[in-house]
N, C-alpha and C positions, 0 to 999 in steps of 0.2 A: 426617635430621636433623643429625648431623652436621656434615654439607655446608652446613647454614643457620647452624648457629650458626657455626662457622667464619667463615663469609663475612661474618656481621653483625660479629662481633669486627674481622675485618681492617677493613671498613666505618666501624667505628666511629674504629679507628686513625687510617684513611684520612683520616678528618673531622675527627679533630683535628688534624692536622698541619697544618691551613691555618686555625684559629682563631688570629688574630693573628699569618699572614704575613706581612703588613709590617714585624712588628718582630721578627722570628723569628732569632734568631742562628744563625750556623755549626755550633755546639754541638748546637744543639735538633732541628737540622734533621739532622744525624747520627745523635743521641739515636735520632730518630723511626725513621729509615730501620733503623737496627739491630733495633730495636723487631721493624717489619715486615717484614725480614727473618726472625727469629728465628720466627715463623711456618711451622707445617710444610707444606711444598710449593710453599713462596714460591723464587721461581727469581732474581729481582730485580727490583729498584727502580728508577727511572728519574726526577729530576724535571728537567722542559721549561720552557724560558721564555717568553713569548708566540708568539717570531718563530719555534717550535719548535725551538731550539735545547739541546740536551740540557747543563745544570750540575753534574749529581751522578747520579752511576750508581753500581750494583753490576754490572753487565755488562760485559762486552768491549765494548772501542769499536765494533766492527765491528756487533754487535747493536743496541749504545746508540742511533747513530747512525740505524741503519736504523726502529728502533722509534719513535724520537723523531720524525723524521718525518712516517712512515704515520700514526702514532696521533695525531699535533697535528692533520693533516689531514682524519682518521675526525673525532675530537673538534669541530674547526671544523664539519664538516658536520652532525654531529648536532646540535649548537647552533642551526644554521641552520633546520633542519626544526624541530626545540621551537620557535624564537621562531615559525616561519612556522604553525605550528599555534595556537600561541597568545600572543601579541606581550607579554603580562604576563609569560610563562613561562621559564623557563630553562634548560640543562641542569644537572645538580648532582652526576650521577656516571652512568658505561657502563659494561657487563659485555659483554665479547665472549669467548664461549665456544668452542673446536675441540677437535678427538681429541686436541690436544697439549698445547695450555696455556688458562688462563684468564686475560685481558688486563683489570686492573680499571684503569679509568679514572678521575680526581677532576681536573675540572679547576677553573680559580680567576680571577680575574681578570688575574694577571700568570703564574701558574704551572700545570703540568699534571701531576701525579703518576702516576706508572705502575707496577702493580705486574704482575708474570707470575708465575706460579702453575700449578703442576698440578694438573691437575681431578681431583678428591676426586668417587670415587661412589658 
């Protein structure tokens, strides 16, 4: 139950990141990333532009570039699958859980927010 509550809270924070993202100031982005980063188990956050280029990250450069490129491609593919199944639908959130990490992806028109956290059992 705590995993669900924690995940839902983090998902709400991530969703709020994109409200008015076109008018989002650098300071607001910084504050939002700090708020996400403060959640228990969060390893790092990355903001990626539409071309898959990381524009803000709390992770080291090598990890950031790797996650940005791969998750951006995966997000594009997942969005295509959702649209192929129903052309009126769109991908709003993607959650990937592995043995080592949980990756939450919130795609938007111009940006993708990626949050990497340690899974909680």
